[in-house]
N, C-alpha and C positions, 0 to 999 in steps of 0.2 A: 504494500499500500504506499503510495506516494502523495504525502499530505499537500496540501496548497501551499501552506508556509514552506516546506522543504523545495517545493517547485519553484516558489517565487525566489527563495535565497539561491539557488541553482542558476536562474536565469540572471539574475543580478551579478553573478559572479562570472558569467562567460560573456565573450564578445558576440555582437550582433550576427556574426555569421555562424555561431554554433547553435545546435539545438538541443533540447531535453526531450527525451522518449521514455515513455513509461511502458514497460513490458509486463505482461502477466502471464504466469504460467506455473506449473508445479516444478519441482526440481528438475524433472526430466523433460520438460518442455517450456518453451516460451511461445504461447500461441496467440496472444494478443498483444496489439501495440496502439499507443496513442501519442502523437506529437503535440506536446503541451505548447500552446499558442505564447509567442514573446510577451503579448499584451496580456497576461494572465489574469490580471485585476478587472479587464473589462468583459471577459468572457465568463459567463455564468453557466453552471450546470447544476447549481443547488445541493452540492456537498461539500464535504470538508475534505476530500481526497480527490485526486486526479482520477478522471475515468479510467477503467483498465483497457478501453479501447476496442478494435475493430478485429475480428479473427484475420489471420494472415491468409492467402488465398487458398491454401491446402487444407483448412481446417474449418470445421462447423462445430458450433457450440451449442449446448444443449443445457437447460436446468431442468433436473428430473426430482420429483418428490419422493417419498419413502415406497410409494408404489411403482416406481420406475416409470410414470407419466410425466409429459412434458409438463411444467407449470412455471409460474412468475417467482417461486421461491424454492430453494432447495439445493442439491448438490450440483455443481459445475462439472459438467462432463464433455470431453472433447471427441470429435470423430472426424473422418476424413482420413489423410495418409497417417498411418499410424505405426508403432513398433510392433514386432512381432512378440515381444516379450521381455522379460528381464532375464539377463543371462545367468543361468543355473539357478534360477530361484523361481519354479514353476508355482509355487503357493501363492506369491506374490502376484504373478501374472495372472493366475485365476482371480485374485482379489480386485486387481486394478483394470484389467482389460476383460470386459464383459460383452457379450454378444445380445445386443437388445433387439427383440422381435421385429421392430419395424424401423429402428434407426441403423442397425448393423452394427460393428464393432465401436464400442466407446471406451475411451480412457476416463476412468473414475477419480477425480482429483482429491475427494476429500474436503474440498473447500465449498462452504455455503455462498450461495448468491441470491 
């Protein structure tokens, strides 16, 4: 999470030609990105943190509730171009990479959104 205050400090300490990007993803992935506008103070999105951003072109993002249905609140899951699993850790692969009946293979981040 990149707070508005931290983003503002970063922008103040960089030259006009530099950009600040917010990337979101689990330890295994960086799937979302957002370029922080230089005029952060005039750009309002109603929160205290910079948005996580938009999915990279090869990624789909889903929020699933406890019943694995798409929802506005729940666990953040990624689909699209995915790994085949964790090296020599089949238990972790089964836990994090699930085959959803309608969305295909998803990576479960464990993060809530």
